[in-house]
FIDRENVO-100155 format. One line per 5 residues: number of its first residue (from 1); their letters; for each residue y, x, z of C-alpha. Coordinates in nm, 4 decimals, decimal comma, padded with zeros to 6 digits, m for minus. Layout:
residues N
NUM> a> Y X Z; ...
***
This chain:
residues 456
1> mlaqr> 00,0000 00,0000 00,0000; 00,3449 00,1269 m00,0939; 00,6769 m00,0224 00,0221; 01,0145 00,0623 00,1732; 00,9071 m00,1166 00,4926
6> vealg> 00,5538 m00,2016 00,6121; 00,4594 m00,3963 00,9233; 00,0944 m00,3920 01,0399; m00,0536 m00,6767 01,2411; m00,3810 m00,5663 01,4018
11> fqrfv> m00,4486 m00,3221 01,1145; m00,5949 m00,6104 00,9107; m00,2781 m00,7944 00,8083; 00,0215 m00,6244 00,6539; 00,3693 m00,7334 00,5557
16> aegda> 00,5393 m00,5066 00,3004; 00,9011 m00,5454 00,1836; 01,1155 m00,3655 m00,0730; 00,9411 m00,2657 m00,4013; 00,6065 m00,3344 m00,2366
21> eigwg> 00,2781 m00,2584 m00,4146; m00,0798 m00,3178 m00,3055; m00,3873 m00,1957 m00,4909; m00,7473 m00,3171 m00,4680; m00,9916 m00,1512 m00,7062
26> nrrvr> m00,8382 m00,1716 m01,0546; m00,6008 m00,4550 m00,9552; m00,2365 m00,4132 m00,8559; 00,0226 m00,6542 m00,7138; 00,3918 m00,5578 m00,7058
31> aqrve> 00,6731 m00,7700 m00,5561; 00,9729 m00,7574 m00,3225; 00,7628 m00,9023 m00,0406; 00,3840 m00,8894 m00,0027; 00,1694 m01,0281 00,2765
36> adlqt> m00,1934 m00,9145 00,2682; m00,5045 m00,9780 00,4776; m00,7447 m00,6937 00,4031; m01,0366 m00,8704 00,5702; m01,0261 m01,1881 00,3610
41> gwvta> m00,8596 m01,0359 00,0535; m00,5805 m01,2946 00,0314; m00,2415 m01,1701 m00,0876; 00,0836 m01,3677 m00,0961; 00,3735 m01,2217 m00,2928
46> tggvt> 00,7280 m01,3405 m00,3695; 01,0227 m01,2002 m00,5606; 00,9616 m01,0387 m00,9018; 00,5833 m01,0587 m00,8793; 00,3614 m00,8552 m01,1168
51> lcder> m00,0195 m00,8808 m01,1248; m00,2192 m00,6242 m01,3266; m00,5937 m00,5962 m01,3894; m00,8304 m00,5131 m01,6757; m00,7455 m00,8392 m01,8572
56> gtlha> m00,3707 m00,7821 m01,8763; m00,0416 m00,8135 m01,6909; 00,1264 m01,1280 m01,5577; 00,4737 m01,1763 m01,4071; 00,5537 m01,4670 m01,1738
61> shlrf> 00,8007 m01,5929 m00,9138; 00,5273 m01,6601 m00,6559; 00,1660 m01,5504 m00,6167; m00,1200 m01,6341 m00,3871; m00,4302 m01,4451 m00,4919
66> nlktr> m00,7605 m01,3268 m00,3470; m00,8324 m00,9740 m00,4642; m01,2026 m01,0091 m00,3762; m01,2888 m01,3450 m00,5319; m01,0104 m01,3523 m00,8001
71> qgela> m00,9128 m01,7017 m00,6865; m00,5504 m01,8023 m00,6548; m00,2441 m01,9307 m00,8320; 00,0846 m01,8137 m00,9812; 00,4101 m02,0020 m01,0364
76> darge> 00,6298 m01,9539 m01,3458; 00,3805 m01,7109 m01,4982; 00,4389 m01,5098 m01,8137; 00,2702 m01,2053 m01,9615; m00,0297 m01,0862 m02,1627
81> iegly> m00,3959 m01,1834 m02,1195; m00,6601 m01,0366 m02,3495; m00,3981 m00,9596 m02,6153; m00,2409 m01,3086 m02,6024; 00,1144 m01,3647 m02,4781
86> vtaik> 00,1262 m01,6578 m02,2350; 00,3851 m01,8541 m02,0381; 00,2942 m02,1296 m01,7889; 00,4680 m02,3283 m01,5152; 00,1533 m02,2938 m01,3043
91> lqsdg> m00,1576 m02,0779 m01,3424; m00,4716 m02,1169 m01,1307; m00,7878 m01,9057 m01,1151; m01,1249 m02,0062 m00,9702; m01,2693 m01,6571 m01,0114
96> nsltm> m01,4254 m01,7210 m01,3529; m01,1707 m01,9155 m01,5555; m00,7948 m01,9649 m01,5752; m00,6254 m02,3059 m01,5860; m00,2601 m02,3323 m01,6909
101> qevtl> m00,0077 m02,6155 m01,6907; 00,2721 m02,6572 m01,9494; 00,1699 m02,3429 m02,1343; 00,2738 m02,1577 m02,4520; 00,0485 m01,9075 m02,6280
106> ttcds> 00,1093 m01,6641 m02,9153; m00,0020 m01,3297 m03,0577; 00,3569 m01,2429 m03,1546; 00,4936 m00,9650 m02,9337; 00,8599 m01,0367 m03,0086
111> tsphl> 01,0984 m01,1790 m02,7487; 01,1426 m01,4982 m02,9515; 00,8059 m01,5545 m03,1260; 00,8358 m01,7336 m03,4569; 00,4952 m01,9001 m03,4219
116> llsas> 00,3211 m02,0226 m03,1065; 00,1058 m02,2947 m02,9541; 00,2225 m02,5177 m02,6695; m00,0085 m02,7318 m02,4558; 00,0186 m02,9593 m02,1552
121> qlsls> m00,2951 m02,8000 m02,0086; m00,5016 m02,4988 m02,1144; m00,8096 m02,3268 m01,9724; m00,9434 m01,9805 m02,0563; m01,3089 m01,9204 m01,9642
126> salri> m01,4723 m01,5896 m01,8756; m01,6331 m01,6009 m02,2233; m01,2790 m01,6058 m02,3714; m01,2892 m01,9643 m02,4978; m00,9642 m02,1617 m02,4974
131> rarrv> m00,9690 m02,5368 m02,4313; m00,6334 m02,7115 m02,4508; m00,4949 m03,0658 m02,4354; m00,1968 m03,2021 m02,6261; m00,1618 m02,8927 m02,8391
136> slvaw> 00,1410 m02,8456 m03,0646; 00,2035 m02,5847 m03,3327; 00,5617 m02,4577 m03,3159; 00,6908 m02,2424 m03,6027; 01,0423 m02,1027 m03,6285
141> grrwv> 01,1625 m02,3323 m03,3513; 01,0208 m02,6530 m03,5022; 00,7159 m02,8525 m03,3938; 00,4977 m02,9225 m03,6969; 00,1784 m03,0872 m03,5701
146> tlpyl> 00,0267 m03,2066 m03,2404; m00,3447 m03,2394 m03,1638; m00,4956 m03,4209 m02,8634; m00,7515 m03,1430 m02,8027; m00,8332 m02,7924 m02,9289
151> srqig> m01,1230 m02,5600 m02,8461; m01,1310 m02,2066 m02,9866; m01,3185 m01,8834 m02,9165; m01,0766 m01,5904 m02,9015; m01,3155 m01,3181 m02,7881
156> rrapg> m01,5328 m01,0954 m03,0098; m01,2845 m01,1037 m03,2953; m01,1858 m00,8196 m03,5192; m00,8150 m00,7319 m03,5537; m00,6635 m00,9403 m03,8298
161> esllp> m00,9106 m01,2271 m03,7935; m00,7601 m01,5727 m03,8022; m00,7240 m01,7503 m03,4668; m00,6080 m02,0859 m03,6031; m00,6933 m02,3039 m03,9036
166> eigfs> m00,6253 m02,1056 m04,2193; m00,3913 m02,2384 m04,4865; m00,4330 m02,1333 m04,8489; m00,3244 m02,2249 m05,2018; m00,4653 m02,1745 m05,5487
171> pqrgv> m00,3751 m02,3452 m05,8795; m00,7369 m02,4605 m05,9247; m00,7816 m02,6255 m05,5838; m00,4296 m02,6819 m05,4587; m00,3515 m02,6516 m05,0889
176> mlsyg> m00,6510 m02,5613 m04,8746; m00,7008 m02,6037 m04,5001; m00,9992 m02,4155 m04,3568; m01,1254 m02,4328 m03,9994; m01,4457 m02,3145 m03,8362
181> dllpq> m01,5741 m02,2068 m03,4977; m01,8796 m02,0991 m03,3030; m01,9651 m02,3297 m03,0127; m02,2002 m02,1970 m02,7407; m02,4566 m02,4490 m02,6155
186> rwgqa> m02,7320 m02,4312 m02,3549; m02,9979 m02,4114 m02,6242; m02,8080 m02,1756 m02,8563; m02,4994 m02,2025 m03,0764; m02,3448 m02,4455 m03,3222
191> rylir> m02,1363 m02,2986 m03,6039; m01,9341 m02,5207 m03,8332; m01,6947 m02,4814 m04,1249; m01,4673 m02,7471 m04,2740; m01,2469 m02,6961 m04,5795
196> vftqh> m01,0190 m02,9618 m04,7243; m00,8393 m02,9310 m05,0610; m00,5671 m03,1384 m05,2244; m00,7150 m03,0919 m05,5751; m01,0838 m03,0575 m05,4962
201> dpefr> m01,3661 m03,2160 m05,2993; m01,4045 m03,1110 m04,9350; m01,6651 m02,8713 m04,8029; m01,8628 m02,9143 m04,4829; m02,1345 m02,6969 m04,3303
206> vdllr> m02,3051 m02,6889 m03,9902; m02,5508 m02,4245 m03,8653; m02,7501 m02,4688 m03,5450; m02,8530 m02,1203 m03,4310; m03,0907 m02,0009 m03,1646
211> rldal> m03,1194 m01,6281 m03,0892; m03,4728 m01,5281 m02,9873; m03,3978 m01,1829 m02,8436; m03,1825 m01,0641 m02,5514; m02,9560 m01,3344 m02,4115
216> gdqep> m02,6706 m01,0905 m02,3508; m02,5885 m01,0514 m02,7219; m02,5411 m01,3932 m02,8786; m02,3562 m01,2960 m03,1967; m02,5051 m01,4946 m03,4880
221> lrhle> m02,6873 m01,3122 m03,7640; m02,5258 m01,3344 m04,1064; m02,6888 m01,5158 m04,3979; m02,8283 m01,3047 m04,6828; m02,7244 m01,5286 m04,9725
226> pterp> m02,6998 m01,3170 m05,2926; m02,3755 m01,3307 m05,4853; m02,4729 m01,1794 m05,8205; m02,4980 m01,5018 m06,0186; m02,4400 m01,5442 m06,3950
231> assfl> m02,0789 m01,5655 m06,5062; m01,9636 m01,5306 m06,1473; m01,6623 m01,3668 m05,9942; m01,6870 m01,3182 m05,6203; m01,3707 m01,2280 m05,4295
236> etvqm> m01,5289 m00,9536 m05,2210; m01,1892 m00,8488 m05,0900; m01,1840 m01,1802 m04,9023; m01,5361 m01,1677 m04,7626; m01,5600 m00,7929 m04,6884
241> prwkv> m01,2740 m00,6920 m04,4556; m01,4651 m00,3826 m04,3461; m01,4911 m00,0844 m04,5749; m01,8671 m00,0475 m04,5309; m02,1335 m00,1859 m04,2994
246> sadak> m02,2829 00,0633 m04,0562; m02,6545 00,0478 m03,9757; m02,7262 m00,1140 m03,6379; m03,0395 00,0120 m03,4634; m03,0827 m00,2966 m03,2420
251> akqav> m03,3618 m00,5388 m03,3338; m03,2558 m00,9054 m03,3461; m03,4166 m01,2344 m03,4460; m03,3040 m01,5960 m03,4666; m03,3960 m01,9390 m03,5980
256> fislr> m03,1492 m02,1854 m03,7495; m03,1064 m02,5266 m03,9069; m02,8422 m02,5368 m04,1792; m02,6841 m02,8636 m04,2958; m02,4549 m02,8618 m04,5992
261> wnspv> m02,2679 m03,1530 m04,7482; m02,0632 m03,1423 m05,0693; m02,0340 m02,7649 m05,0304; m01,9091 m02,5914 m05,3483; m02,0710 m02,2637 m05,4497
266> enlqr> m01,7573 m02,0533 m05,4377; m01,8689 m01,7589 m05,6477; m01,9467 m01,9635 m05,9583; m01,6834 m02,0389 m06,2170; m01,8073 m02,4000 m06,2145
271> tdlyi> m01,6286 m02,5181 m05,9025; m01,7809 m02,8652 m05,9472; m02,1299 m02,7320 m05,8596; m02,2452 m02,8350 m05,5105; m02,5457 m02,7852 m05,2860
276> dglel> m02,6351 m03,0608 m05,0378; m02,9325 m03,0672 m04,8065; m03,1071 m02,9373 m04,4982; m03,2894 m02,6065 m04,4419; m03,4858 m02,4496 m04,1580
281> gyqtv> m03,4676 m02,0712 m04,1389; m03,5771 m01,7601 m03,9527; m03,3865 m01,4294 m03,9517; m03,4654 m01,0770 m03,8336; m03,2755 m00,7494 m03,8106
286> apwig> m03,4672 m00,4299 m03,7334; m03,4407 m00,0519 m03,7882; m03,6705 00,0718 m04,0657; m03,7075 00,4177 m04,2231; m03,3881 00,5284 m04,0504
291> gllet> m03,1875 00,2398 m04,1982; m03,1476 m00,1311 m04,1326; m03,3789 m00,4032 m04,2646; m03,2568 m00,7650 m04,2674; m03,4848 m01,0551 m04,3624
296> ewklg> m03,4393 m01,4291 m04,3951; m03,6939 m01,7037 m04,4657; m03,5820 m02,0576 m04,5480; m03,7660 m02,3856 m04,6055; m03,5833 m02,7028 m04,6980
301> rlret> m03,4974 m02,9755 m04,9446; m03,1755 m02,9496 m05,1430; m02,9857 m03,1434 m05,4057; m02,7594 m02,9795 m05,6609; m02,4847 m03,1671 m05,8404
306> ptrrt> m02,3797 m03,2300 m06,1166; m02,7124 m03,0969 m06,2512; m02,8780 m03,3826 m06,0545; m03,1622 m03,1551 m05,9484; m03,3442 m03,2279 m05,6209
311> sarav> m03,6222 m02,9988 m05,5087; m03,7950 m02,8541 m05,2042; m03,7816 m02,4770 m05,1881; m03,9195 m02,1884 m04,9837; m03,7106 m01,8737 m05,0155
316> allrw> m03,7462 m01,5213 m04,8781; m03,4538 m01,2765 m04,8815; m03,4597 m00,9078 m04,7852; m03,1907 m00,6428 m04,7596; m03,2384 m00,2788 m04,6637
321> qsppv> m02,9527 m00,0357 m04,6148; m03,0279 00,3326 m04,5845; m02,8616 00,5436 m04,3161; m02,5362 00,7021 m04,4378; m02,5737 01,0605 m04,5554
326> rlgkh> m02,2772 01,2912 m04,5053; m02,1819 01,4984 m04,8107; m01,9113 01,6944 m04,6381; m01,6255 01,6203 m04,4040; m01,4893 01,3209 m04,5945
331> latdv> m01,7761 01,2044 m04,8203; m02,0744 00,9814 m04,7408; m02,3346 00,7929 m04,9443; m02,5974 00,5237 m04,8919; m02,8448 00,3030 m05,0805
336> vvdar> m02,8840 m00,0752 m05,0567; m03,1876 m00,2701 m05,1828; m03,1794 m00,6517 m05,2137; m03,4701 m00,8809 m05,3051; m03,5192 m01,2569 m05,3325
341> agiys> m03,8283 m01,4689 m05,4038; m03,8390 m01,8490 m05,4232; m04,1055 m02,1150 m05,4761; m03,9907 m02,4629 m05,5815; m04,1361 m02,8058 m05,6478
346> raqsy> m04,3244 m02,8495 m05,9776; m04,4816 m02,5014 m05,9381; m04,1668 m02,3120 m06,0349; m04,0985 m01,9657 m05,8969; m03,8176 m01,7117 m05,9204
351> rwara> m03,7827 m01,3450 m05,8224; m03,4824 m01,1134 m05,8227; m03,4321 m00,7560 m05,7068; m03,1391 m00,5142 m05,7059; m03,0859 m00,1515 m05,6070
356> qwdiy> m02,7330 m00,0268 m05,5397; m02,6057 00,3260 m05,4742; m02,2639 00,3782 m05,3145; m02,0479 00,6771 m05,2320; m01,7449 00,6637 m04,9991
361> weate> m01,4529 00,9028 m04,9720; m01,2246 00,8925 m04,6682; m00,9307 01,0620 m04,8426; m00,6908 01,0138 m04,5480; m00,6736 00,7962 m04,2391
366> rlqlg> m00,5136 00,5238 m04,4498; m00,6693 00,5769 m04,7946; m01,0377 00,5160 m04,8708; m01,2070 00,5178 m05,2107; m01,5566 00,4156 m05,3147
371> aglsl> m01,7809 00,3891 m05,6182; m02,1229 00,2356 m05,6740; m02,3864 00,1718 m05,9377; m02,6292 m00,1227 m05,9238; m02,9357 m00,2230 m06,1281
376> aatvg> m03,0817 m00,5759 m06,1058; m03,3747 m00,7621 m06,2636; m03,5048 m01,1228 m06,2599; m03,8413 m01,2893 m06,3332; m03,9296 m01,6581 m06,3474
381> dtpfa> m03,7307 m01,9799 m06,3405; m03,5583 m02,2016 m06,0833; m03,4409 m02,5651 m06,1013; m03,1119 m02,4733 m05,9332; m02,8318 m02,3102 m06,1309
386> sdqle> m02,6918 m02,1778 m05,8028; m03,0136 m01,9776 m05,7439; m03,0192 m01,8106 m06,0862; m02,9443 m01,4392 m06,0616; m02,9056 m01,2272 m06,3705
391> trrea> m03,0306 m00,8880 m06,4856; m02,7317 m00,6590 m06,4778; m02,6283 m00,2979 m06,4807; m02,2820 m00,2509 m06,3438; m02,0540 m00,0024 m06,1711
396> rfrir> m01,7978 m00,0785 m05,9017; m01,4846 00,1026 m05,7950; m01,2861 00,0265 m05,4826; m00,9577 00,1560 m05,3418; m00,8283 00,0547 m05,0013
401> wtgew> m00,4924 00,1433 m04,8489; m00,4192 00,0451 m04,4870; m00,0540 00,1434 m04,4461; 00,2357 m00,0925 m04,3762; 00,1232 m00,2758 m04,6873
406> gvdvl> m00,2493 m00,3509 m04,7015; m00,3901 m00,3077 m05,0528; m00,7537 m00,3635 m05,1508; m00,8545 m00,3258 m05,5185; m01,2053 m00,3815 m05,6571
411> gvwda> m01,3008 m00,3177 m06,0196; m01,6362 m00,4238 m06,1717; m01,7528 m00,2493 m06,4931; m02,0219 m00,4183 m06,7055; m02,2476 m00,1275 m06,8087
416> enyrw> m02,4467 m00,3472 m07,0491; m02,1511 m00,4722 m07,2565; m01,9179 m00,1766 m07,1919; m01,6226 m00,3761 m07,0615; m01,4413 m00,4582 m06,7406
421> rdwqv> m01,5963 m00,7724 m06,5978; m01,3466 m00,8340 m06,3190; m01,0557 m00,6947 m06,1214; m00,9896 m00,8277 m05,7724; m00,6806 m00,7505 m05,5659
426> alspp> m00,5843 m00,8390 m05,2077; m00,2310 m00,7675 m05,0805; m00,1170 m00,7949 m04,7174; 00,2615 m00,7609 m04,6714; 00,3875 m00,5717 m04,3633
431> mhcvq> 00,4206 m00,8698 m04,1298; 00,2944 m00,9105 m03,7744; 00,1541 m01,2216 m03,6065; 00,1893 m01,4537 m03,9080; m00,0129 m01,2723 m04,1739
436> prilw> 00,0048 m01,3752 m04,5420; m00,2556 m01,2501 m04,7922; m00,2243 m01,2658 m05,1706; m00,5571 m01,2672 m05,3586; m00,6100 m01,2408 m05,7342
441> ssqqr> m00,9146 m01,2336 m05,9639; m00,8735 m01,1510 m06,3336; m01,1988 m01,3133 m06,4482; m01,1429 m01,6433 m06,2735; m00,7700 m01,6276 m06,3502
446> qlqlq> m00,7328 m01,7360 m05,9916; m00,4464 m01,6664 m05,7528; m00,4798 m01,7500 m05,3840; m00,2324 m01,7358 m05,0990; m00,3574 m01,7419 m04,7388
451> lslvs> m00,1451 m01,7749 m04,4285; m00,2831 m01,7381 m04,0759; m00,2023 m01,6463 m03,7165; m00,4030 m01,3302 m03,6596; m00,5386 m01,1403 m03,3609
456> r> m00,3855 m00,8036 m03,2802
***
């Protein structure tokens, strides 16, 4: 305990005045006056109160807090919690979760944030899930929309990942509103995605996931859907924010039920092609030959429109990524092998395999370059156009700059027809908190604009 004046009462209770500070483990309380009971752990502070721990720093006019149990309350609180800037008339803690009254929340670190959320009541659980009532979106001093309830996971997110519904625009689909979340349940997890367009049909997908390995790591496994379909142009700069995927040595497995309704296949030029239906699946991730082997088995009944094809299918997908091999201080290379086999109603079958070699060059801390060559082959037939994968030889070139401006350029060279098949560009202007992204594909002649509130 530090203070200009300290009074001890039985060496268990202390009263400190004048720039007082009391520490307990990695927690600190600073105020003009602090009363503390070291036996029970209760601390009462008034006058310029500051509370610091591993989650962040809060300022308040009054504090009553138990340093042992983390229970207590603050009045007129403001500060940073887990990278989020918060203000609240009243903040209470029960040791595991925080409950706030008349609260504002933003990721903007400016004095007057130009975009924030306000709520009459908000709770933050130990798993970093926000639940709020009467939530309003305030942008540039104006309230735009109010929702009766909002639940959102803010933990386990990469920097730059959207925290709120994402708004986008393209000439083909008009204005787009996209929202999805991962909801923990007692039996597992529910993941959903909803997209609504002004010039296109909506998309809806729900996945019910159950991890079968250690309960401590409940991150969902990613689907292994191939993207190399005929006449397709896939905006990889949107779906691949990371430069390359590192091999994970941990073994994982999961089962899932996937429900899709009116869901457009985004990487086909025919944006009126949909897949509806229900599938049961099983996924595994395991180290193999020094690399990472991912597998996925699916059994279900689907309907594709407008081809009007309905069929049951059993599909197996495999992906193996070799361990990265260093070729010097700044160069690395790896190999990726993909395979797919499907059996359909009416005794149809389809097989596809691809091998891809990549090399990466970390030119500077901000500039990365990459090149790759892939060979693919197909055998058989499938009733679904969305499952057809073509034989192709192609080369890819990628340049990524992560300075004040974010620039990601991907070029795809058709080695069979000796021409550029596609150029894809993603631009991120130097803005904080509210992050716009401009996306362009030359083959699809498609321009997209995305706007989101991002994590720091």
